[in-house]
C-alpha positions as CSV (number, residue, x, y, z in Angstrom):
1,X,75.3,-69.5,-28.0
2,X,73.9,-66.0,-27.9
3,X,73.9,-65.7,-24.1
4,X,77.1,-64.7,-22.4
5,X,77.6,-64.9,-18.7
6,X,80.3,-63.0,-16.8
7,X,81.1,-61.2,-13.5
8,X,80.0,-57.6,-13.8
9,X,82.5,-56.4,-11.2
10,X,85.7,-57.5,-9.4
11,X,83.8,-57.9,-6.1
12,X,82.0,-60.9,-7.6
13,X,78.6,-59.8,-6.3
14,X,76.9,-59.2,-9.7
15,X,76.7,-61.6,-12.6
16,X,75.7,-60.2,-16.0
17,X,73.8,-62.2,-18.7
18,X,74.2,-60.6,-22.1
19,X,71.4,-61.7,-24.5
20,X,72.8,-60.8,-27.8
21,X,70.7,-62.6,-30.4
22,X,68.2,-65.4,-30.9
23,X,68.4,-68.0,-28.1
24,X,66.6,-71.0,-26.8
25,X,65.6,-72.3,-23.4
26,X,68.3,-74.9,-23.7
27,X,70.8,-72.1,-24.2
28,X,69.4,-70.3,-21.2
29,X,69.6,-73.4,-19.0
30,X,73.3,-73.8,-19.9
31,X,74.0,-70.1,-19.2
32,X,72.0,-70.3,-15.9
33,X,74.0,-73.4,-14.8
34,X,77.2,-71.5,-15.5
35,X,75.9,-68.5,-13.5
36,X,74.7,-70.8,-10.6
37,X,78.2,-72.3,-10.4
38,X,79.7,-68.8,-10.2
39,X,77.2,-67.9,-7.6
40,X,78.0,-71.0,-5.5
41,X,81.7,-70.2,-5.7
42,X,81.2,-67.3,-3.2
43,X,79.4,-67.0,0.1
44,X,77.9,-63.6,-0.2
45,X,74.8,-62.6,-2.1
46,X,75.1,-62.4,-5.8
47,X,72.7,-60.2,-7.8
48,X,72.2,-60.5,-11.6
49,X,71.8,-58.1,-14.5
50,X,70.0,-59.6,-17.5
51,X,71.1,-57.3,-20.4
52,X,68.8,-57.7,-23.4
53,X,70.3,-56.2,-26.6
54,X,67.8,-54.4,-28.9
55,X,65.6,-56.7,-30.9
56,X,66.2,-59.8,-28.7
57,X,63.0,-61.8,-28.2
58,X,61.8,-64.3,-25.6
59,X,61.2,-67.9,-26.7
60,X,57.8,-69.4,-26.1
61,X,56.7,-70.5,-22.6
62,X,58.6,-67.8,-20.8
63,X,56.6,-67.7,-17.6
64,X,57.1,-71.4,-16.8
65,X,60.8,-71.4,-17.8
66,X,61.7,-68.3,-15.8
67,X,59.9,-69.6,-12.7
68,X,61.7,-72.9,-13.0
69,X,65.1,-71.3,-13.4
70,X,64.5,-68.9,-10.5
71,X,63.3,-71.7,-8.2
72,X,66.5,-73.6,-9.0
73,X,68.8,-70.6,-8.2
74,X,71.3,-71.0,-5.3
75,X,70.3,-69.7,-1.9
76,X,72.7,-66.7,-2.1
77,X,71.2,-65.4,-5.4
78,X,69.8,-61.9,-4.9
79,X,67.7,-59.8,-7.2
80,X,67.7,-59.7,-11.0
81,X,67.7,-56.4,-12.8
82,X,66.4,-56.6,-16.4
83,X,67.9,-54.1,-18.8
84,X,66.9,-52.8,-22.2
85,X,63.8,-54.9,-22.5
86,X,61.1,-54.5,-25.0
87,X,57.5,-53.6,-24.1
88,X,56.7,-57.3,-24.4
89,X,59.4,-58.4,-22.0
90,X,58.3,-55.6,-19.5
91,X,54.7,-56.9,-19.8
92,X,55.9,-60.5,-19.2
93,X,57.9,-59.4,-16.1
94,X,54.9,-57.5,-14.7
95,X,52.6,-60.5,-15.3
96,X,55.2,-62.9,-13.8
97,X,55.6,-60.7,-10.7
98,X,51.8,-60.7,-10.2
99,X,51.4,-64.5,-10.5
100,X,54.6,-65.4,-8.7
101,X,54.7,-62.7,-6.0
102,X,57.6,-64.1,-4.0
103,X,59.8,-64.5,-7.0
104,X,58.5,-61.4,-8.6
105,X,59.9,-59.3,-5.7
106,X,63.3,-60.2,-6.9
107,X,62.8,-58.6,-10.4
108,X,63.6,-55.0,-11.3
109,X,63.3,-53.5,-14.8
110,X,65.5,-50.5,-16.0
111,X,66.4,-49.0,-19.3
112,X,70.2,-48.9,-19.2
113,X,73.0,-51.0,-17.7
114,X,74.3,-48.0,-15.7
115,X,70.8,-47.7,-14.0
116,X,71.0,-51.4,-13.1
117,X,74.4,-50.9,-11.5
118,X,73.1,-47.8,-9.6
119,X,70.0,-49.7,-8.3
120,X,72.2,-52.6,-7.1
121,X,74.7,-50.2,-5.4
122,X,71.8,-48.4,-3.7
123,X,70.3,-51.7,-2.5
124,X,73.7,-52.8,-1.0
125,X,74.0,-49.5,0.8
126,X,70.7,-50.1,2.5
127,X,71.4,-53.7,3.6
């Protein structure tokens, strides 16, 4: 499977998805279930970083699939910072956020993983 799921820090408040190559929605569902189990294993809010390696593409039907996964997320799931995405993925996120405003508010797009961590750190300081 070309999607790896891991804790991004020792505090267990950020889960990172690494999309490293071609993947399917079945692969993503397996990865999401693993991430959801990790999220449920703690009581505090858990944010996510979706790290797309260069050249990684989205399978067909992305809007429906992402909405379904986000709706199934545990109650303590926070925001999702999307890293290194292509112009196509950025456009999909923008369209998704307009169509699904409540879910879209939980999506942030940045260029580098360090930026994702900085954004999440800043959000935690404010809360």
